[in-house]
N, C-alpha and C positions, 0 to 999 in steps of 0.2 A: 509554627504549626506543627502539631504532634504527628507522630507516624499515622495514627488512625485517619487524620484528615488527608493525608498525602496519599495514603493506600485508596481512600474513597475516591480522589480525584484521578488516581490511575485506573480504577475500576471503571469510572465514567469514561476515561480516554478509550480503554480497551472496548467497551461497548460500543462506543462511537466508530472505532477502528474496525470492528467485525461488521458494521452497517456499511463502511466504505468498501470493504472486501467484496461483500455481497454486490454492491453497485459496479465495482471493478470486474467481477465474473460476467455480469450482463454486458458490460461494455466490451469486454475482451471477445465476446462473441461476434461483435461487428466491427472489429478493431481497424478494418480498412476504410471506415466511414469517418470524415473528419470530425463530427461530433462526439464519436466515441474516443477518437484519439485525444481530443481536447479534454474530455471528462476523465480519462485514465490519468493523462498528465496533471491535471488538477488535483484528483485525488491522491494521486502518488506524491505530489509535492506537499500536501498537506500532512500526510503520514510521515515523510521524511522529517520535516520540521518539528512536528510534535512528538513523535517517537523519540527524537534525540532529547526534547524538552523533558520528557518524563523518564530518562535514562533507559530507554529502550533502543539500544544502539542497533541491534540486528534488525529490527523493524526499520529504523531510519534507513540502514544500508540498503536493504532489499528495496525500500520505496525509492530510494535514489536510483539504483540501478534500473528499476522499472520506469521512472521518470525519464532517465537517459535513453533507453530504448525507444519509448513513445515519441520522445522529441525527434529522434532520428528517423523514425517512420514518418512524422509530419514534414520532415525536410526532404523526403523523397528517397532516403537511404532505406531500402527494404531488402529483406532475404525471405527465402521460401519458409523459413522456421519461425518467422515473426510471431504468428499467432501461438505457436507452443511456447515459445519463450515468454510471452506476456502471461500465458495461463501458469506456467511454472512460477514467475514471480508472485502472482497472485495466490498460488497455493503456499509457497514459502511464507508470505505475509501471514496467512491464515494460520499455519503452524506456529509461527513466533508469537501471533498474538493469544492463541491457545495456550502455548507455554508459559507465556508471562501471566496469564490470568491465573493458571494453575498455581504459579508460584506466589501469588499474593495471599 
């Protein structure tokens, strides 16, 4: 595969990652609901795996931390700043996706 093809795949990944972040922003608003927690965990898990596969370790790391947080919420371990922490991870993901796209 030539660099052009790999870069095109990375662009597609980053476009899809942006869509996932938009969905995460929506889910973060109702993070106390089980369906929102499940969706956040699912999306974070996807970004964690694909981010690493495409060489975007920061995206993968942020997504892994978000996944860990929402799993702890699902298990009943909560704190007063959970919503803010979720939102911060989502913001961090958006920043990393935008940074990666700018570097392509």
